Structures are given as C-alpha cells and as structure tokens.
C-alpha positions in Angstrom: 0.6 -28.5 -17.3 2.0 -29.7 -13.9 4.7 -27.8 -12.1 6.8 -29.4 -9.4 4.9 -29.3 -6.2 1.8 -27.7 -7.8 -1.2 -29.3 -9.4 -3.0 -27.6 -12.2 -6.7 -27.9 -12.3 -8.2 -30.2 -14.9 -9.8 -27.2 -16.6 -6.4 -25.7 -17.5 -7.0 -22.1 -18.5 -10.2 -20.9 -16.9 -13.1 -20.9 -19.4 -15.3 -17.9 -18.9 -18.9 -18.7 -19.5 -21.6 -17.0 -21.5 -22.5 -14.6 -18.7 -19.1 -12.9 -19.0 -19.5 -11.8 -22.6 -16.0 -13.1 -23.3 -15.1 -16.0 -25.6 -12.7 -18.8 -24.9 -10.0 -17.7 -27.3 -9.4 -14.5 -25.3 -9.1 -16.5 -22.2 -6.6 -18.9 -23.7 -4.6 -16.0 -25.3 -4.3 -14.2 -22.0 -3.2 -17.4 -20.3 -0.6 -18.0 -23.0 0.8 -14.6 -22.4 1.1 -15.3 -18.7 2.7 -18.7 -19.3 5.2 -17.2 -21.7 6.1 -14.4 -19.2 6.4 -17.0 -16.4 8.8 -19.2 -18.4 11.2 -16.3 -18.7 11.2 -15.3 -15.0 13.3 -17.5 -12.8 15.7 -16.7 -10.0 19.3 -17.4 -10.8 21.4 -18.8 -8.0 23.6 -16.0 -6.6 22.3 -13.3 -9.0 21.7 -9.7 -7.8 18.0 -8.8 -7.9 17.0 -6.5 -10.8 14.0 -4.2 -11.2 12.4 -6.8 -13.6 12.9 -9.5 -10.9 11.3 -7.2 -8.3 8.3 -6.2 -10.4 7.6 -9.8 -11.3 7.3 -11.2 -7.8 4.0 -12.9 -7.0 1.9 -11.1 -4.4 -1.4 -11.5 -2.6 -3.5 -9.2 -0.5 -3.8 -5.5 -0.5 -1.1 -3.7 -2.4 0.7 -2.1 0.5 2.3 -2.9 3.9 -0.4 -1.5 6.2 -1.2 -3.7 9.2 -4.9 -2.7 9.0 -5.8 -4.6 5.8 -8.4 -7.4 5.8 -7.7 -11.0 5.1 -6.8 -12.0 1.6 -7.7 -15.7 2.0 -10.8 -17.8 2.6 -11.1 -21.0 4.6 -13.1 -23.9 3.3 -16.1 -25.0 5.3 -14.3 -28.1 6.6 -11.4 -25.9 7.8 -8.8 -28.0 5.9 -8.2 -25.8 2.8 -7.5 -22.1 2.1 -8.0 -20.2 -1.1 -6.3 -17.0 -2.1 -5.8 -15.0 -5.3 -2.1 -14.6 -6.3 -1.1 -12.0 -8.9 2.0 -11.3 -10.9 2.7 -8.2 -12.9 3.1 -8.5 -16.7 4.7 -5.2 -17.7 5.0 -6.3 -21.4 1.2 -6.4 -21.6 0.5 -3.8 -18.9 -1.7 -6.3 -17.1 -1.6 -8.9 -14.3 -1.6 -12.6 -14.4 -3.8 -14.0 -11.6 -4.3 -17.5 -10.2 -6.6 -18.9 -7.6 -4.6 -21.0 -5.2 -6.2 -23.7 -3.2 -3.8 -25.0 -0.5 -4.1 -27.5 2.3 -3.7 -26.0 5.8 -2.1 -29.2 7.0 0.0 -29.7 3.8 -1.8 -33.0 3.0 -1.8 -32.3 -0.7 0.1 -30.0 -3.1 -1.6 -26.7 -3.8 -3.9 -26.5 -6.8 -3.5 -23.6 -9.2 -6.5 -22.4 -11.2 -5.6 -19.7 -13.8 -7.9 -16.7 -13.8 -8.6 -14.6 -16.9 -9.5 -11.5 -14.8 -7.6 -8.5 -13.5 -7.3 -7.4 -9.8 -10.0 -5.3 -8.2 -8.8 -1.8 -7.0 -10.1 -0.1 -3.9 -12.4 2.8 -4.0 -12.5 5.1 -1.0 -14.3 8.2 0.2 -12.4 11.4 -0.2 -14.0 14.6 0.8 -17.5 13.1 0.2 -16.7 11.6 -3.2 -16.0 8.1 -4.4 -12.4 7.9 -5.7 -10.0 5.1 -6.7 -6.7 5.1 -4.9 -4.7 2.6 -6.9 -4.3 0.1 -4.1 -5.3 -3.5 -5.0 -8.1 -4.9 -2.8 -7.4 -7.8 -0.5 -10.4 -9.6 -2.2 -10.7 -12.7 0.0 -12.2 -15.7 -1.8 -15.4 -17.1 -0.3 -16.3 -20.7 -0.3 -19.8 -22.0 -1.0 -21.2 -24.0 2.0 -20.6 -27.3 0.3 -17.0 -26.3 -0.7 -17.6 -26.9 -4.4 -17.4 -23.3 -5.5 -15.3 -20.3 -4.6 -16.4 -16.7 -5.4 -14.3 -13.6 -5.7 -14.7 -10.0 -6.9 -13.5 -9.3 -10.4 -13.8 -6.5 -12.9 -16.7 -7.2 -15.2 -19.5 -5.5 -17.2 -20.7 -2.5 -15.2 -17.7 -2.6 -12.9 -16.8 -5.0 -10.1 -18.9 -8.2 -10.1 -18.9 -11.6 -8.4 -17.1 -14.3 -10.2 -17.8 -18.0 -9.3 -15.1 -20.6 -9.8 -15.8 -24.4 -9.7 -13.0 -25.9 -7.6 -13.0 -29.3 -9.3 -12.9 -28.1 -13.0 -11.5 -24.6 -12.7 -14.3 -23.2 -14.9 -15.7 -19.8 -14.0 -18.5 -17.5 -14.8 -19.8 -14.2 -13.5 -22.7 -14.7 -11.1 -23.8 -11.0 -10.9 -24.3 -8.3 -13.5 -25.2 -5.5 -11.1 -25.5 -2.2 -13.1 -24.0 -0.3 -10.1 -21.2 -2.9 -9.5 -20.7 -5.0 -6.4 -19.2 -3.7 -3.1 -19.3 -6.8 -1.0 -21.1 -10.2 -1.0 -21.8 -13.4 0.9 -23.2 -16.9 0.2 -26.6 -17.9 1.2 -26.8 -20.7 3.8 -27.9 -23.3 1.2 -25.2 -22.1 -1.4 -27.8 -21.5 -4.1 -27.6 -17.7 -4.0 -25.3 -14.8 -3.5 -26.3 -11.8 -1.4 -24.5 -8.7 -2.5 -24.3 -4.9 -1.8 -24.4 -2.4 -4.6 -24.8 1.3 -5.2 -27.8 1.0 -7.5 -27.9 4.7 -8.1 -24.5 4.9 -9.9 -25.9 4.2 -13.4 -28.5 7.0 -12.9 -25.8 9.4 -11.7 -23.6 8.7 -14.8 -26.6 9.0 -17.1 -27.4 12.4 -15.5 -23.7 13.5 -15.9 -23.9 12.5 -19.6 -27.0 14.7 -20.1 -25.4 17.5 -18.1 -22.4 17.4 -20.5 -24.6 18.4 -23.4 -25.2 21.9 -21.9 -22.1 22.1 -19.7 -21.1 20.7 -16.3 -22.0 22.9 -13.4 -18.7 23.5 -11.5 -19.2 22.6 -7.9 -17.9 20.3 -5.2 -18.6 17.3 -7.4 -15.8 18.2 -9.7 -12.2 17.2 -9.1 -10.4 19.2 -11.9 -7.2 17.3 -11.7 -9.1 14.1 -12.6 -11.7 15.3 -15.0 -14.3 18.1 -15.5 -16.9 15.3 -15.2 -18.7 15.3 -11.8 -17.7 12.4 -9.5 -20.2 10.3 -7.7 -21.1 11.1 -4.1 -20.0 8.6 -1.4 -23.5 9.1 0.1 -25.2 7.3 -2.7 -27.5 4.7 -1.0 -26.2 1.1 -0.7 -28.8 -1.6 -1.4 -28.7 -5.3 -0.8 -29.8 -7.8 -3.4 -29.8 -11.6 -3.9 -29.0 -13.4 -7.2 -29.5 -17.1 -7.8 -26.4 -19.1 -8.8 -28.7 -21.5 -10.6 -30.8 -19.4 -12.9 -29.5 -15.8 -12.4 -32.7 -14.4 -11.1 -32.1 -11.2 -9.1 -34.3 -9.6 -6.4 -34.0 -7.4 -3.3 -32.7 -9.3 -0.3 -35.2 -10.3 2.3 -34.6 -9.8 6.1 -32.9 -13.2 6.6 -30.7 -12.7 3.5 -29.7 -9.2 4.6 -28.5 -10.5 8.0 -25.8 -12.6 6.2 -24.2 -9.4 4.8 -25.5 -6.4 6.7 -23.6 -5.9 9.9 -26.0 -5.8 12.8 -25.6 -2.9 15.3 -23.7 -4.2 18.4 -25.4 -4.5 21.8 -25.5 -1.3 23.9 -22.5 -2.5 26.0 -20.5 -2.8 22.8 -21.5 0.4 21.2 -17.9 1.7 21.0 -16.4 -1.6 19.8 -13.9 -1.5 17.0 -13.9 -5.3 16.6 -15.6 -8.1 18.5 -15.1 -11.8 19.1 -17.5 -14.4 20.6 -16.5 -17.7 22.2 -20.1 -18.7 23.0 -23.5 -17.0 23.5 -22.3 -15.8 26.9 -18.7 -15.1 26.3 -17.8 -12.0 24.2 -14.8 -9.7 24.0 -14.1 -6.5 22.1 -11.6 -3.7 21.5 -12.8 -0.1 22.2 -11.2 3.3 22.4 -10.6 4.5 26.0 -11.4 8.1 25.1 -13.2 8.8 21.9 -12.7 12.5 22.3 -9.0 12.1 21.5 -7.8 12.3 17.9 -5.7 9.1 18.5 -7.3 7.2 21.4 -5.8 4.4 23.2 -7.5 1.0 22.6 -8.5 -1.2 25.5 -9.6 -4.9 25.8 -13.0 -5.6 27.4 -15.3 -8.6 27.8 -18.8 -9.6 28.7 -18.9 -13.0 30.5 -22.3 -14.4 31.6 -23.8 -10.9 31.6 -20.9 -9.4 33.6 -18.6 -6.8 32.1 -15.0 -7.6 32.6 -12.1 -5.2 31.9 -8.5 -6.4 31.4 -6.4 -4.0 33.4 -3.0 -5.4 32.6 -0.7 -3.0 30.6 -0.7 -5.5 27.7 -4.5 -5.1 27.4 -4.3 -1.5 26.2 -2.3 0.5 23.7 -2.0 -0.2 20.0 -4.4 -3.2 19.8 -5.2 -4.4 16.3 -7.7 -7.3 16.2 -9.2 -10.1 18.3 -10.5 -13.6 17.8 -11.9 -16.5 19.8 -9.4 -19.5 19.5 -9.1 -22.6 21.5 -11.1 -21.6 24.5 -9.4 -18.2 24.8 -9.4 -14.8 23.2 -6.4 -14.1 21.0 -5.4 -10.6 20.0 -2.6 -8.6 18.3 -0.7 -5.8 19.9 1.8 -3.4 18.4 4.6 -2.7 21.0 8.3 -2.5 21.5 10.5 0.2 20.1 8.3 2.7 18.3 5.6 0.0 18.1 7.7 -1.8 15.6 7.0 -5.2 17.1 3.7 -7.2 16.6 2.9 -9.5 19.5 0.3 -12.3 19.7 -1.5 -12.5 23.1 -3.9 -15.0 24.6 -6.4 -13.9 27.3 -8.9 -15.7 29.3 -11.1 -13.2 31.3 -10.2 -13.3 35.0 -6.5 -14.2 34.2 -3.6 -12.1 33.1 -2.8 -12.1 29.3 0.0 -14.2 28.0 2.4 -13.1 25.2 2.8 -16.0 22.9 4.9 -14.6 20.1 6.6 -11.3 19.1 8.1 -10.4 15.8 9.3 -7.4 13.8 7.8 -9.1 10.7 4.6 -7.7 9.3 1.5 -9.7 10.1 -1.1 -8.6 7.6 -4.7 -9.6 7.0 -5.0 -12.1 9.8 -8.0 -14.2 10.6 -8.9 -17.3 12.6 -9.5 -20.7 11.1 -10.5 -23.6 13.4 -7.7 -23.6 16.0 -5.2 -21.5 13.9 -4.4 -17.9 13.4 -3.6 -17.4 9.7 -1.9 -14.2 8.4 0.1 -12.9 5.5 3.6 -12.7 6.9 6.6 -10.9 5.5 10.0 -9.8 6.6 12.6 -7.2 5.4 14.0 -9.7 2.9 11.0 -12.0 2.7 8.1 -11.4 0.4 4.6 -12.2 1.8 3.8 -15.8 2.5 0.6 -17.4 4.0 1.5 -18.3 7.5 -0.3 -20.2 10.3 0.2 -20.2 14.1 -1.3 -22.5 16.6 -1.7 -20.6 19.9 -2.2 -23.8 21.9 1.1 -25.4 20.8 3.1 -22.5 19.4 3.6 -24.4 16.1 4.2 -22.2 13.1 3.9 -23.2 9.4 4.0 -21.8 5.9 0.8 -22.8 4.1 1.8 -21.2 0.8 4.9 -19.4 -0.5 4.2 -17.6 -3.8 8.0 -17.1 -4.4 9.8 -20.2 -3.2 13.0 -19.4 -5.2 13.4 -15.9 -3.9 16.3 -16.6 -1.6 18.3 -17.9 -4.6 19.1 -14.2 -5.2 22.2 -12.7 -3.6 20.4 -10.4 -1.2 21.8 -7.3 0.6 22.4 -7.0 4.3 19.7 -5.3 6.4 20.0 -3.9 9.9 17.1 -2.5 12.0 18.2 0.9 13.5 16.7 2.7 16.5 17.0 6.3 17.5 15.1 9.0 19.5 13.7 12.0 17.7 13.7 15.5 19.3 10.4 15.0 21.1 11.9 11.7 22.5 9.6 9.6 20.4 11.2 6.3 19.4 12.2 6.3 15.7 13.3 3.4 13.6 14.4 2.4 10.1 16.0 -0.3 8.1 19.5 0.2 6.8 20.1 -1.9 3.6 23.7 -2.3 2.6 25.2 -3.8 -0.6 27.2 -7.0 -0.6 30.9 -6.4 -1.1 33.3 -3.7 0.1 32.3 -0.1 0.4 33.9 2.5 -1.9 36.7 4.6 -0.4 34.4 7.6 0.2 31.6 5.4 1.6 28.3 4.3 0.2 26.1 6.8 -1.5 22.8 6.7 0.4 19.2 6.9 -0.7 16.5 7.7 1.9 13.0 6.3 1.2 9.9 6.8 3.3 7.5 6.6 5.2 6.7 3.1 6.3 9.3 0.4 6.8 7.3 -2.6 8.0 7.5 -5.9 6.1 9.1 -6.6 2.8 11.5 -3.9 1.6 10.1 -3.7 -2.0 9.5 -0.1 -3.2 8.7 2.0 -0.1 5.3 3.6 0.4 3.7 3.8 -3.0 6.0 1.1 -4.4 8.0 3.3 -6.7 11.6 3.1 -5.3 13.2 -0.3 -5.8 15.1 -0.8 -2.6 16.8 -4.1 -3.3 18.0 -3.2 -6.8 19.3 0.1 -5.3 21.5 -2.0 -3.0 22.4 -4.3 -5.9 23.7 -1.3 -7.8 25.9 -0.2 -4.8 23.7 2.2 -2.9 23.0 2.1 0.8 19.3 2.6 1.4 17.7 3.9 4.6 14.0 3.0 4.8 12.5 5.2 7.4 9.3 4.9 9.5 7.6 8.2 10.0 7.7 9.6 13.6 4.3 9.7 15.3 2.3 12.7 14.3 3.1 15.8 16.2 -0.4 16.2 17.6 -0.2 12.7 19.1 3.0 13.6 21.1 1.8 16.8 22.8 -0.6 17.0 25.7 -2.9 19.6 24.2 -6.5 19.3 25.6 -7.8 21.4 22.7 -7.0 18.6 20.2 -10.0 16.2 20.2 -10.6 15.6 16.5 -8.5 14.6 13.5 -9.1 18.0 12.0 -7.9 19.8 15.1 -4.8 17.5 15.2 -4.1 18.2 11.5 -4.4 22.0 12.2 -1.9 21.7 15.1 0.5 19.6 13.0 0.8 22.4 10.4 0.9 25.3 12.9 4.5 26.6 12.7 5.4 23.6 10.6 5.4 21.3 13.7 4.8 18.1 11.7 7.2 18.8 8.9 10.0 19.8 11.2 9.4 16.7 13.4 9.6 14.4 10.4 12.7 16.3 9.1 14.5 15.8 12.5 13.4 12.2 12.6 14.9 11.7 9.1 18.2 13.5 10.0 18.5 11.4 13.2 18.1 8.3 11.1 20.8 9.4 8.7 23.1 10.1 11.6 22.4 6.6 13.0 23.1 5.0 9.7 26.4 6.8 9.3 27.4 5.6 12.7 26.8 2.0 11.6 28.2 2.0 8.1 30.6 4.1 5.9 28.2 6.6 4.3 29.3 9.2 1.7 27.5 12.2 3.3 28.2 14.2 0.1 26.1 11.9 -2.0 22.7 11.6 -0.3 19.4 11.1 -2.2 15.8 11.4 -1.0 12.6 10.0 -2.4 8.9 9.7 -1.6 5.3 10.1 -2.6 2.3 11.6 -0.7 3.4 12.6 2.8 6.9 11.5 2.0 7.0 13.9 -0.9 6.1 16.7 1.5 8.9 15.6 3.8 11.4 15.4 0.9 10.5 19.0 -0.3 10.7 20.3 3.2 14.2 18.7 3.6 15.3 20.2 0.3 14.2 23.7 1.4 16.0 23.3 4.7 19.5 23.2 3.1 21.8 21.4 0.8 21.9 18.1 2.5 20.7 16.1 -0.5 22.4 15.9 -3.8 19.4 14.4 -5.7 15.8 13.8 -5.2 12.8 11.9 -6.7 9.3 13.0 -5.9 6.1 11.2 -6.8 3.3 13.6 -5.8 2.6 17.3 -6.0 2.9 19.0 -2.6 0.8 21.6 -0.9 0.9 25.1 -2.4 -1.6 27.7 -3.5 -1.7 26.5 -7.1 -2.7 23.0 -5.9 -5.7 24.5 -4.0 -6.6 26.7 -7.0 -6.8 23.8 -9.4 -7.8 21.0 -6.9 -11.4 21.9 -6.8 -13.9 23.5 -4.4 -14.1 20.5 -2.0 -10.3 20.3 -1.6 -9.9 24.1 -1.1 -12.7 24.2 1.5 -11.4 21.2 3.4 -7.9 22.6 3.8 -9.1 26.1 4.6 -10.9 24.4 7.6 -7.5 22.8 8.5 -6.0 26.3 8.8 -4.2 26.4 5.5 -4.2 29.9 4.0 -5.3 29.8 0.4 -3.8 33.1 -0.9 -2.4 36.4 0.2 0.6 37.4 2.3 -0.2 34.7 4.9 0.0 32.1 2.2 3.4 33.3 1.0 4.9 32.9 4.4 3.1 29.6 5.1 4.2 27.8 1.9 7.8 29.0 1.7 9.2 26.0 3.7 6.7 23.5 2.3 6.5 24.0 -1.4 8.7 24.0 -4.5 7.5 27.1 -6.4 8.4 29.7 -3.7 11.9 28.4 -3.8 12.4 28.2 -7.6 15.4 30.5 -7.7 17.3 28.7 -4.8 16.5 25.1 -5.4 19.4 23.6 -7.3 19.2 20.0 -6.2 18.4 17.8 -9.3 14.8 16.7 -8.9 13.0 14.0 -10.8 9.2 14.5 -10.7 7.1 11.5 -11.7 3.4 12.3 -11.2 0.2 10.2 -11.6 -2.1 11.4 -14.4 -4.9 12.2 -11.9 -2.7 14.6 -10.0 0.0 16.1 -12.3 -2.1 19.3 -13.0 -1.8 20.2 -9.3 2.0 20.3 -9.8 2.1 22.5 -12.9 2.5 25.7 -10.9 5.7 24.4 -9.3 6.9 22.8 -12.6 6.4 26.1 -14.5 8.2 28.1 -11.8 11.1 25.7 -11.6 11.5 25.5 -15.4 11.4 29.3 -15.7 14.2 29.5 -13.1 16.2 26.9 -15.0 16.1 24.5 -12.0 17.5 21.0 -12.7 14.2 19.0 -13.0 12.9 16.3 -15.3 9.2 15.6 -15.3 7.1 12.5 -16.3 3.4 11.9 -16.2 1.7 8.5 -16.0 -1.7 8.5 -17.6 -4.6 6.7 -15.9 -3.0 6.6 -12.5 -4.6 7.9 -9.3 -2.7 8.8 -6.1 -1.0 5.4 -5.9 0.4 4.0 -9.1 -0.9 0.5 -10.0 -0.3 -0.3 -13.7 2.6 -2.9 -14.2 4.3 -1.1 -17.1 4.3 2.1 -15.1 5.7 0.3 -12.0 8.6 -1.0 -14.1 9.2 2.4 -15.7 9.2 4.0 -12.2 11.6 1.5 -10.8 14.0 1.7 -13.8 14.0 5.5 -14.0 14.5 6.1 -10.3 17.4 3.7 -10.3 18.9 5.4 -13.4 18.3 8.9 -11.9 20.2 8.2 -8.6 22.8 6.3 -10.5 23.5 9.3 -12.7 23.6 12.0 -10.0 25.0 10.1 -7.0 27.4 7.7 -8.7 28.1 9.6 -11.9 27.2 6.6 -14.0 25.6 6.8 -17.4 26.9 3.6 -19.0 24.5 0.8 -18.2 21.3 -0.5 -19.8 18.9 1.2 -17.4 19.1 4.5 -19.4 16.9 5.7 -22.2 19.1 7.6 -24.7 16.8 10.7 -24.5 16.9 10.6 -20.7 20.7 10.4 -20.6 21.0 13.3 -23.1 18.7 15.5 -21.1 20.4 14.7 -17.8 23.8 15.5 -19.2 22.5 18.8 -20.4 21.0 19.5 -17.0 24.3 18.7 -15.3 26.2 20.9 -17.7 23.9 23.8 -17.1 23.9 23.3 -13.4 27.6 22.9 -13.0 28.3 26.0 -15.1 26.8 28.1 -12.4 29.3 27.1 -9.8 29.1 26.6 -6.0 28.3 30.3 -5.4 24.8 29.7 -6.7 23.7 27.1 -4.2 24.7 24.3 -6.6 25.3 20.9 -4.9 28.8 20.8 -6.2 29.2 17.1 -5.4 27.0 16.2 -8.4 29.6 18.0 -10.6 32.5 16.0 -9.4 33.1 13.4 -12.1 35.2 11.2 -9.8 33.4 7.9 -9.5 32.0 7.0 -6.1 30.9 3.6 -7.3 31.5 0.4 -5.5 33.8 -2.3 -6.9 33.0 -3.9 -10.3 32.1 -7.1 -8.4 29.4 -5.3 -6.6 28.0 -3.8 -9.8 27.8 -7.1 -11.6 
C-alpha cells in the first residue's frame, strides 16, 4: 500500500517473530483494524472540527505539553534520517495504531512508514516512595543500531516493557529482550550486536511475595494505596541492574564495565557537581546549566563553562533565569531560555564563551523534546492551532524546516480564532491565556465561556489532562479561555524560611495563599477576555483535573460566578486522606494539612466539596479515573444526600491521567454535551446519550424548583437560547 508522499515498507504489516509469542494473523488483524479506521478519517475542507476528529489526530512524543519532556526521535548514525513513533487513537477498539516513521532530514526521499503491532509505553514515576503509572505516554525515542540497519524502541511485551527491534529495510520486528522485571532504558553496544538495558530484576520476586502474602492477608502499611488496590505496590527503591542481551542469539548476562558505561550515567567532574545538563564541544570545551542557589525551592538557573581548564561564567542577563537545555552545535553552545511575558516565549540562544550570547529565534510555540543532530536543532514544535510536527532549525543559517507533519490535512478544517491575552495578577506576576472564539457572529447576549486550565502552551487540544475538547467547544459556539497557572505563591514571596519544595508547599496552603492566587489569576483572565470579546457573563463554565480541579472547586466555593462545572479529579478533603493510604496521609501531614478535628473543618471549607454540600448548587459533572474515584466518594455521598445537581462517572483502569482512547472520546463527548446542556440550553444534538439527557433534565427540574433564594444559579433555568447562529452550529 502506497499513500501519496509516503512509502510503505516492503514488509507491509509488521510480522512479529517467534520471540514475541504472537502469531502473524493477530498482527495482520490489528493492522487491518487500523487501516479501516484510517480510511474513515479524513479532514473535509471547511468542516468544523469534531470530538472524533480531535481524538483521531496523529501524535508523537510524551502525551502532554510540558517543555521538560525528552526527545521522541532518533537520528541515524549518518545524520541524514530520523525515526519516530507516531500513534493514533482507535476508540472503536480502545487501542492505538502505531507506525514507525523514517524521514529524511534534508527531504531527499519521502518518509517510510512501518506499521507496528504494539501499543504505546506509559510512564511510571515515583510517588511517595512507590512506583506508580501516571497515564502519560512515554516519549520513547527510537534508537538506531550503529550500522543503521535496525531501530529499537520500547514496547509492551511479556513481563512488561521490553526492547523491540525493527529491521528498517523489511519492516519485520521481534522482541530482543524478555527481562522478567521489564526494561527501563537501553542502549546499543558499539558493534551493534548487543543491547544493554536496565531493569528492576527484583520486581518478579516482589509480586511473588505479594501473591503469597495474599493467602493470609495483606499487611496494611505504606505499601498499600487503597484507591488503587489492597495489593501492595512496589517500592521505587528496588535496585536497578544493568544487563546485556545478544541480538544474534538472545544470550543474556550482567553488563560488564565497558557495557555499563554506554547506559549508566557517569558522575560529573567536581566542577560540574550541580549540573542539570551538560554539553561538550571538545575534550577541553564544556558547558552546563546549574542552579544559582540550591537552597531555594525554585532556584534560578545559570550558564557556566570550562574552557581549557578555566571556569567561565556567562554574566549576561540572558545567561540566567528559566534555562531549559544546552547543546554543542556548529562551534558554539546553543541553549533554550523561557522569557517574555510570564515566560511564555521560548528563545534559542547561541553562546561562545568570552562573547555575549546571541538570541537567534523566539516563539510562543511549544518546542518539546529538542535534541541536536549534526548541525541542526530538532524539536517537536506545536502552536495554538497547529498539532505537533517534527521541526529543524539551523543556528548557523537561521533556516527552519518541517521534517515530518503527522497531520498534513489539519488546516483543511475551519478553525476558530485564537488571541493570546496578557494580564497582571494581584501579586503583579504576569498572567496569560489563550482566548478561543468561534467563527461567525456572536449571539446577542455574548458567547458562553468555558474556562480550562492549567497550562496553555502549544496545541490547544484538551487542556491539562486532555479531557476538555477546546476546538470542538468553539465549533459548537463557545468561547474558551485556556489559562496558564500563575507562578506558585511561594515563588513570588521573599521568604527566607522557604528552602525546600515541602516548605514552599506548606506556605502555599497557609491561609489559602495558593488557591486564592490562582483564583484571582483566573478572574483577571476572564475580565481580560470580556474586554476583548462579547462574553455572556451569566453563562460561564469551568473545568479541570488535578490542580485545576482544586482551582475549580475553590472558585465554586467563592461564589456563584460559574453556571456549570466539570471536574476530573477528587480534591483535598479529610475523606481523601482517610482512604488514600498511610503514605499519602503522612506526606500531607508533613505539609501542614490537618487530617481531622476542628482545624480540619476550617481548613477544608474553602477547598473541598463535602463541607459545602448544602450550598453548592452549580451543576457539576464529576468524571473520575478508576484509580482515584474512591477518594471522591465522601464528597459524592455528601452532595447526593444534599440533592446537589451532580452527575458522576468512573473510568476503570485509569490512573491520575486518563490514557485509554475510548475513555478519551467519552470524556470529550460528555464534557461537550454537559456544557451545551447547561450553558446553551441545548439537548437536541447527537452528542447526548438518552439516559444522560433524561438525568440532566431531571437535575435541572429539581434545581430550578428551588428558586433563586436557595443559591441556585438561576441562569441555567432560563430556557431562552443563548446559542450562536445556525451557521455557527453546523
């Protein structure tokens, strides 16, 4: 199969060899599903973007818009090709379709597409001493063999994550490792005949011991996260070992000293002991980024160098602040710096020690997962209305190029208007957000507005957590304000007692400093939006997960500003700490959170849902991940007993950040329908489930029967349509 501008590998669907334990028919069946789904997904010229369109976009790299993510691509040994894994959600099968893309850096040939019969790898992270999944998809950069004939990636396999090797010429693949403890990271040997990998070899023993313990009862201690399971979770302190496996015959043995050096990061020299990241131009020319004062909870980063044994500091203002990474390119050091209003701009600088730095490029676009390749800086680059593309920049010439665009037809859609807004919050910190406006005339009363949080850098897809479909909101006639959180309160005050993150967190929650700061930042953003576009201030909605959920609940408790809300995570309250496990409770007690008693009642009143059960009358949609919903049952029970207008959904098998494609589509669809029902009084389109619509109509009838004297947001009872014109809705 050959698509225009793309070459399919001769192997067609990837054949997974005997080491995978999978047969060819399963591989072909999965590829057939992906091909069928692909054939039904195409952008129609001038069409409004729908939730299905949004969920079906091709993506690569880590599944969020953080600027701290690692590269998602690998450069071939000759420097002329890059490889990356591109994925597309398939909600119908609740899976992903993945392809390995091999593209020419200089556009000499069309990209080669190798279908992969594997699912993405999800990140695991340390949380209160335990290993936990967070739902984010790993960047998973492909790694080329030294001869350029094979590419290896991480993929789910037997015993967890393993190394999958793909032959570039034929597209055939097989698992190279079968580590019982799974693979954390890996590297090729210098001769390309082996893979050196890291693993937690003690995981199988831990799980076996947990199985034996189950026979006479798990001991309840800090290993248990009750919201996830009564089964103890593995410790993040389990030792990591390095092993080597032959790609020829599969023999596996502990890595020797030379092999370990290829994967194990060596300790830096004494003069680099604080280095966050380093770059070397030669044996005698090194540069690194280091915190100015490590005693600070959020230290400033500074650029330093060692040239011919002499330490050199760059004292220019552009050599300190929010510095992100550094590379040696073209005889100079090249680094990224966040700057401009609220650090919303990413700038590329070039520095030669002894000379002032030069700013080469500045953009409000997100530059994610950057790395150097020969003379080029290569990044994932995305804008407010531009999904991520693989982009290159030549610091010597200033030439920019798109190496690969996973969604070349995206701009065939009729996209909304976007304006970047700036404002100052009460502590004079620089706030910003993106105002997304529908095409077409505003309704007479103004646009109903949905506020999403808490990062607004890069493509405006689904806000933090990717649950709130920003562009389909606008297609339906909503204005959307995507807000960047204000800097944390502790970082804005000059308090010499705050030296550690724990001390900063404790200060943030003393007298609700942090929540009030984010609330005022949010309200300043809404005021700025209303000064730039006609906004119906009686029909405001708010949404968010994680910290944004806390901001949303705090805003609801502050007054009747919002007519509807959607919340994707439980928020802090005593019930959460009672059911969240010993480690969670002890951690937050150390942060200064009262766990129970009179102090707790006062502390949680402005932060939580349950203490406000009799006064909260804003309709709230609660959509919780399965690993967390138990922590929200205290609030749910209290609100239900008080006949508050809530509707609750639980997504099984989901950690803090939702990742399953069917769930993503359901979240998009239901959030769109919820705000459409409450803010635009619509219930006549295909986004509704009949059961949902019946429940919501009952909720509204019960709510509106109470009248405005019972803190009811009476605007949701007004049946006069605030919708945009029919042309906008189409």
